[in-house]
N, C-alpha and C positions, 0 to 999 in steps of 0.2 A: 563911176558914172552914176548919176542920179536921174532916174526916169520918172519919178513921182515926187511932186512937190510935197513939202511937209504937211500942208493942209489938203493935199490931193485926195481923190477918191479912186480906189482900186476896185474894179469889178471883173468878174469872170463867170462863165457858164460851165457847169459840169452836169453830167447826166446822173446825179445822185438825188435820192428822195428823202434820206433820213439822217445823213451825217457827212462831214467832210472826210474823205478817205485819208488814212495816215500818209500815203504817198504824196497827196496834195499838201498836207500839213508840213511834211518834210521839205518840199520844194519851196513853200511859202517862207518857212524859217530860214532856209538857205538864201532867199532873196531879201532877207532883212526884216521880215515881219515877226514881231514877238508876241502880239496879242491876237490869237486866232480863236474865234468863237463862231457860233451860227445859231440861227433860229430855224425851226421847221415850221413852214407856212402852209396852210391848207390852200389848195388850188382846185379849180373845177375845169379841167381841160375839155374841149369838145370831144365827142365820141363819134367816129374814130378820130384819133389825132396821130399824125405821123411823127410828131415831135415829143409828146409827153403822154405817158399812160398811167401815171400815179396820181394819187389824191393829195400829195404833199410835194414840196420842193424845199431845198435847203437855201436859206438866205445867209451868205457868209457875212461875218462882221470881223474884218481884219484890219488891224492898225499896226503902225510901226512903233 
Protein backbone atom coordinates (compact mmCIF):
# COMPACT_ATOMS: atom_id res chain seq x y z
CA UNK A 1 0.00 0.00 0.00
CA UNK A 2 1.35 3.43 -0.98
CA UNK A 3 0.08 6.33 1.07
CA UNK A 4 2.52 8.99 -0.08
CA UNK A 5 3.16 9.88 -3.71
CA UNK A 6 6.75 9.84 -4.88
CA UNK A 7 6.83 13.65 -4.92
CA UNK A 8 4.57 13.97 -1.87
CA UNK A 9 5.32 15.83 1.33
CA UNK A 10 5.24 14.10 4.71
CA UNK A 11 4.81 16.21 7.83
CA UNK A 12 4.26 15.41 11.47
CA UNK A 13 4.43 17.14 14.83
CA UNK A 14 6.40 15.89 17.79
CA UNK A 15 7.05 17.61 21.08
CA UNK A 16 10.85 17.63 20.71
CA UNK A 17 13.07 20.70 20.77
CA UNK A 18 16.53 19.51 19.74
CA UNK A 19 16.51 16.21 17.79
CA UNK A 20 14.35 13.46 16.30
CA UNK A 21 14.22 10.65 18.89
CA UNK A 22 15.67 7.30 17.86
CA UNK A 23 12.25 5.69 18.39
CA UNK A 24 10.77 8.05 15.78
CA UNK A 25 13.67 7.41 13.40
CA UNK A 26 13.14 3.66 13.72
CA UNK A 27 9.43 3.96 12.89
CA UNK A 28 10.19 6.25 9.94
CA UNK A 29 12.73 3.73 8.56
CA UNK A 30 10.19 0.92 9.00
CA UNK A 31 7.72 3.06 6.99
CA UNK A 32 10.20 3.16 4.11
CA UNK A 33 11.97 6.47 4.67
CA UNK A 34 15.73 6.22 4.15
CA UNK A 35 16.89 9.82 4.39
CA UNK A 36 16.07 11.24 7.84
CA UNK A 37 17.51 14.57 8.86
CA UNK A 38 16.39 17.68 10.68
CA UNK A 39 17.15 21.29 11.39
CA UNK A 40 16.79 22.97 14.76
CA UNK A 41 14.86 26.20 14.22
CA UNK A 42 14.62 29.11 16.63
CA UNK A 43 11.06 30.01 17.65
CA UNK A 44 9.57 32.65 19.89
CA UNK A 45 6.41 31.20 21.47
CA UNK A 46 4.15 33.45 23.51
CA UNK A 47 4.57 33.32 27.27
CA UNK A 48 2.76 31.55 28.72
CA UNK A 49 2.03 29.01 26.00
CA UNK A 50 0.10 25.82 26.60
CA UNK A 51 1.64 24.26 23.47
CA UNK A 52 5.35 25.06 23.42
CA UNK A 53 7.78 26.19 26.11
CA UNK A 54 11.15 25.96 24.32
CA UNK A 55 13.09 28.44 22.19
CA UNK A 56 13.73 25.87 19.43
CA UNK A 57 11.74 23.32 17.49
CA UNK A 58 12.82 20.44 15.24
CA UNK A 59 11.99 20.75 11.56
CA UNK A 60 12.17 17.21 10.12
CA UNK A 61 13.61 16.69 6.62
CA UNK A 62 12.52 13.19 5.66
CA UNK A 63 12.71 11.64 2.19
CA UNK A 64 12.12 8.22 0.73
